[in-house]
N, C-alpha and C positions, 0 to 999 in steps of 0.2 A: 237198151241204149246202149252200154257203154261197147258193147261188142260191134254196134255199127258204128259207132266214132269211131272203134279202132280200125276198121276195116277202110274205112273213109282217108285215114293219116294211110295207112299202110299203100292206098290206092296211090295217095298223092304221092307219095317216096317214090313208088314204082313210075309213076308219071315224069319226075324230077330223074330219076336216072336214065331212063327211055330219050329223053331230050338231052342227056349229057353223052347219049355215045353209047352206050353198055346194054348189051339187048338181053344176052341170057349167060346163065351160069357156066365155066369150063368144065366144071367137072359132073356135074350132074345134070346140065342143061335145061334145066329151070329157067323160067322168065322171071320167077317169082322174085325179085333183089330188090332190096330197101338201103335207106341210107341209116347210118349209125346215129345214136343220138346228138352226138357232137359235131355229126357230118362230116367226119375224116374222112372215112369210112364204106366203100359199098358192098354190103353183104348180101350172100344166099340167104334168102328164109327159110329155105327147105333144108341144105344142109348144111351151113354154115360158117361156107369157103367166105373170103375175104378177097372179095375178086376185085376190087380198086381201094390202094391206100394213098395214103398223104394227098387227099384228096386239096379242095380248093374251097376255103372255109368263108362263106359269103357274106359272114356275120359280123358285127365289129371285133376292132384289135382289144376293146375294153372288157372287163368281166363283171358283174353285177348281182347282189343277190338278194336286193329285194327293191322294191317300187321306188322307193324316194332314190336308191343309188342309181336306178335304170335311168329314172328321169332327169337326174340331174348330171350325167354322164350323154345324155343323147342329145346329139348335136342337128337333130332334124326337128322343123317345123310341125305344126298342128297339120291335121290330114283336112282336105277339099273339104269344102262344105256347099251346098246348094242355098244355104241359107245369109250367102252374103251375095253382092250383083258381082264382084270379083273371085267368088270361091274361096276367098281365102289368101289368094296368093299376092297379095298388096304388102307392101312396107308400114309396116304400124310404129308410129314416134308416142315413146311411152312418157306419160303425164307430170312424169314427178323431174323435178328441178334438180338432178343429181347424177352424178358420173358413172360409170361402170364399178369404181370403188365405195360408190355411196356417198361422196364429197358432193356438197351443196356446190350448184352452180355461181359464178359471179353473175351480176345484173347484165352483165352485157352478153355473157353465154345466155341467159333467161330470155331475154329478150332477142334475142337468134333464134332459139328453140320457139317459141312462141311461132314466130313468122315459119319456121320449117313447117309447124304443127299446121299451120293456115293453108300454106302452100300444097301439103300433104294432102288434106280433106278438100280442096278445089281439085286437083288432078287426078284425083281417084276416080271420077268417074268423066269422061272424053265427051259425052254429048245430052241432051235433054232425054234419051230413050234410057239412058243409063243412072240417070239420076231419076227417072222415075219408078226402074226397076231398083233402086238402091229402098225408094220410102215405102215402095210395095214392101219388101221383104222385112225392113224394120215395121212396118203395121203387124207383119202376119208374128213375129218375134213379140212384139210386145201383147197384144191379143193373147197366143202361147201360153205367156208367163203369166197375164192374166188368172185365164182357165187353168192352169196346172197344169197343162196336158207334158207327158215325154219329148225326148229331143229328137225322136224319130215322124213325131208327126209332123213338126217344123220342118224335115228336111224333107217329108211327101208334099206339104205344104208348097213349098218353094217350090220343087219339081212340076206341079201342078200348073204355079201361077208362069212359070217358065212356060210349060208347054200351050197353054193360053196366049200368051207373048207373042211365041212365035207363029200364032195360026192365026194373029192378028182377030182374035175374039175381045180385045179389050178397047176397040176405037169404040165411042160412043157412050163408055162405060165409064164410073168414078175406078177409081185404082184403087180407095177402099173398098167397094163395091165387091169387087173383083178377087182382091186379098181376101176379105171375111170369108164371102164363098168356099174359095180354096181349101182354107183352114176346116171349113164344116165340112168339106169333102173328105179331108185328108183323115180328121177325127171318127168317119162314118166308114174310111175305107181301113183305120188300124184299129176299127174297133174300141174305141176312146167313146165312152158313152156322153155325150154333150149335145143336149136339145139346141134350137135351134133359138129360142129363148135365150138361152145361157149365152149363147155366139154373139147376139145382138145387143147383148146388154154391156160387152166391151169393145163393142164397134161403136163406130163414130157414123153409122148408118142406119136407117131405121129396118126391124125383120122382114117387112115386105119386099123392098128393093135386095134385099139377102136371098130373098128364097126366090125370086125371079131367075136372078144373076145365077146362084146354083144351077136351078133347072136349066140354063141354057147352055152352061159350061161342061156339066155333064152328058148332056145329049151330044155337042158338039166335039167333045173329048171321047167318048164314048165309054167313058168311067162307069163302069160294072158297081152298082151300089144293092147290097142285100137289104131288104127292110129290116128295122131295126128290133133287135129283141129287148123287151124290157125286164127282161131279168137282167141285162146290163145296167139298170138304173137302182136295181134293185140295192145291192151293197153298198152304193155311196148314200143312198135314202136313207137307210137304216142305222148307218153311221152318222148321219146329223142329228138323228131326232133319237138317239141313244138305245138302241131295242138292242135285246138280246138274239143270239144265232137262232135261236126256235124261232122268232118272229122271221129271221131272214129265212132259214127254211121252208116256215111253214106258206110263206108269201109265195115263192118259187114253186111252190106245190102248187098253188092256186092259179096260177100264173099257166103253168102246163099244163092243167085237168083242162081248162077253162079253154083253152087255146087251141084242144083238140077238136073240142065243141064249135068253133069258128068265132068264138065271141071278139078275136084279133083283130077282125079282118074291118081295115076302116078305121081303126078306135089309134087316138093317139099314144106313142108307147110309155111318154112320161106318164101321165093320165091313168094308165092301165097298171100303170107299178105300182104309183100311189095309192091306188083303190085296193089294190091285192095287200100291200103291207097294212092300209088301214082294216082290211078286214082281218089278216094275221094277228094282228094286236089286239083287235077283239075276242077272237079264238084262242090266245094264249095268253086272256086276261093283264096284259099291258095295254091297257086302253090310251090310245093318241089321239083327240079331237081330230075332227076333219079341219080344223084351222092350220094346226100344226104341221100336217101332213101334206096340206095344200101349198103353205109357204116355203117347205125344203121343196117341193115339185115344181113349184113354179104355174101352180094348174087351178083353177076356181076348186070352190066346193062345189059348187053344182057338178062338175065334171066329176068327180069323187063320188059323191052320190050317185050317180047314173052308173058309173061303173060296178061300184059297190054291190045297188042293186041285183045287176045284171048277170055279177060274179055268183053270186048267194043266190040267187035262183040254181044258175046251170049247175051250184055244188050240192043243189035239194036241203040246200038251210034255211030254215023260216023261223 
């Protein structure tokens, strides 16, 4: 792993030197040229000759020795993001009524800043399309926060929603329904285990509409969705049930063994994972009731009983 990383860095440095016009070493003829650590020299990686010095330093003029110093001295803004309708390139007026030195503003200045903030919010969106996009992305952000998914999922969901908007797939459908379905699609693409029921719980639309919109968008945009692996749900369910690592390992083993026999086909991954955890808890003498497991997995006790019976029969346990 370290070697491959070093090779990638070396290739990147060689590309930079090629772009700057230096092609080969005049001493040995090698094309293996790299930049020095401080970016001030170009050095031959084979013979060590300094090919070019007094190189232009493209870095900042200041030095920083830790993260907090780097943050305080940096004069650039945040990176662009797809989770905002203007990609984060707009101006934001702070809500604090203080000047640059931390002093409180006068009443006249406070009312002026209040008017500026109000007009700033109004002019951020130029038409109804941008206002709808802003509302949809804020809905995605709200639901992603409620589900506790990472930032990368929000970015992917925003990209999928923008694609659906450009393909005119939102016409005739609710903005909330499309936003929820894109978030569910992003969770599946990023391998974050969230069931349709969990997504529907934080959404303002019903589960049936989310499923219908998700199928339509994934088909129209050609999203490649692999079947959900029940093992993705096992760590979270086991954590919520406060069972040991032994139960989690046994549940994964049960899923692997029974899936090889074709029992997983056509079954709900959450119900299948819940039944495997229930069976593992019995085998490891950490008994959990079917009701406890069903509440965590958001499935019915009947589902757990049916999947449990199929799994123990496949394992040959009576």
